[in-house]
C-alpha positions in Angstrom: 0.0 0.0 0.0 1.3 3.4 -1.0 1.7 6.3 1.4 -0.7 9.3 1.1 1.2 12.4 0.0 -0.4 14.4 2.8 1.5 14.5 6.1 2.0 16.3 9.4 5.0 17.8 11.1 4.6 18.2 14.9 7.0 20.5 16.7 7.2 19.3 20.3 8.4 22.0 22.6 8.2 23.5 26.2 7.2 27.0 27.4 11.0 27.7 27.6 11.2 26.8 23.9 13.2 23.6 24.2 12.4 21.5 21.2 12.4 17.7 20.9 14.3 16.3 17.9 14.5 12.7 16.7 17.3 11.1 14.7 16.1 9.0 11.8 17.0 5.3 11.9 17.0 5.0 8.1 19.3 8.0 7.7 21.6 8.5 10.8 22.5 12.1 11.3 19.2 13.4 9.9 17.3 15.0 12.8 13.7 16.1 12.7 10.5 16.8 14.5 7.7 14.1 14.6 6.5 13.6 11.0 4.1 11.1 9.3 1.7 10.6 6.5 -2.1 10.6 7.0 -3.8 7.2 6.7 -6.8 7.1 4.3 -9.8 8.9 5.8 -7.8 10.2 8.8 -8.2 13.8 9.9 -5.0 15.8 10.3 -5.4 16.2 14.1 -5.8 12.4 14.4 -2.6 11.9 12.3 -0.7 14.3 14.6 -1.9 12.4 17.7 -1.1 9.0 16.2 2.3 10.0 15.0 3.3 11.5 18.3 2.3 8.3 20.1 4.0 6.1 17.6 7.3 8.0 17.5 7.6 9.2 21.1 5.2 7.2 23.3 3.6 10.5 24.4 -0.2 11.0 24.4 -0.6 14.3 22.6 -4.2 14.5 23.7 -3.0 15.1 27.3 -1.0 18.2 26.3 -1.6 21.4 24.3 -1.7 20.3 20.7 -2.5 23.0 18.2 -2.9 23.3 14.5 -0.6 26.1 13.3 -2.6 26.5 10.1 0.6 26.3 8.1 1.3 24.0 5.2 4.3 23.3 2.9 4.4 21.6 -0.4 7.7 20.0 -1.2 9.3 17.6 -3.6 9.6 14.1 -2.0 13.2 13.1 -1.6 14.1 10.6 -4.4 15.3 8.0 -1.9 11.8 7.9 -0.3 9.6 8.3 -3.5 9.2 4.5 -3.9 6.8 4.7 -0.9 4.3 6.7 -2.9 2.2 5.7 -5.9 3.9 6.0 -9.3 4.0 9.6 -10.5 3.6 11.1 -7.1 6.5 13.6 -6.6 5.2 16.2 -4.1 3.8 16.0 -0.5 1.7 18.6 1.4 2.8 18.8 5.0 0.6 20.4 7.7 2.3 21.9 10.8 1.3 21.4 14.4 2.7 22.3 17.7 2.6 20.3 20.9 3.5 22.2 24.1 4.7 20.1 27.1 5.1 21.6 30.6 8.7 20.3 30.6 11.0 18.1 28.6 9.7 14.6 29.0 11.5 11.3 28.3 10.3 9.6 25.2 10.0 6.0 24.0 11.4 5.7 20.5 10.1 3.4 17.8 13.5 1.7 17.0 12.6 1.1 13.4 12.1 4.8 12.9 14.5 6.7 15.2 17.8 6.1 16.9 18.0 9.0 19.4 16.0 11.8 20.9 17.4 15.1 22.0 15.9 18.3 23.6 17.6 21.5 22.4 17.0 25.2 22.7 14.9 26.3 19.6 17.8 28.0 17.8 20.0 25.0 18.1 17.2 22.7 17.0 16.6 24.9 14.0 20.3 24.5 13.0 20.2 20.7 13.5 17.2 19.6 11.4 17.7 18.5 7.9 14.6 19.6 6.1 13.8 23.2 5.1 10.1 22.7 6.2 11.3 21.7 9.7 13.6 24.7 9.8 10.7 27.0 8.8 8.4 25.5 11.5 10.9 25.9 14.3 11.6 29.5 13.2 7.9 30.2 13.8 8.0 28.6 17.2 8.5 31.8 19.3 5.5 33.5 17.6 3.3 30.4 17.7 4.1 29.5 21.3 2.9 33.0 22.4 -0.3 32.6 20.4 -1.1 29.3 22.2 -0.7 30.6 25.7 
């Protein structure tokens, strides 16, 4: 079954603007926020909650999860394009924020991620590999104030 070219990116952060990053298992050295494709018929908020649970073990419904009403359209990296139907070259990614009261330990899905790291937002922005993740983290100071 092919992946749907609609996904979420969830920036997990604290009021002090510490950001959780995950290192990809299929590409060591590639750090990112929680990401994942929508399942058929799944609402974006449901996808965000499911992906946070799968990738970190955290229950996003117990914290302040917000839709930032931002989306990015990007070309799917060639190395991952085989996961999509033939001819699909672009993905639409929807950005969410998840505010935790403090940095919490996470339980990684070993097939997906090797390590987790909490960093100040500027350091997190410099460490992530995708331009969409950089853009989302750059919006964090503004978006965190809005969700208070």
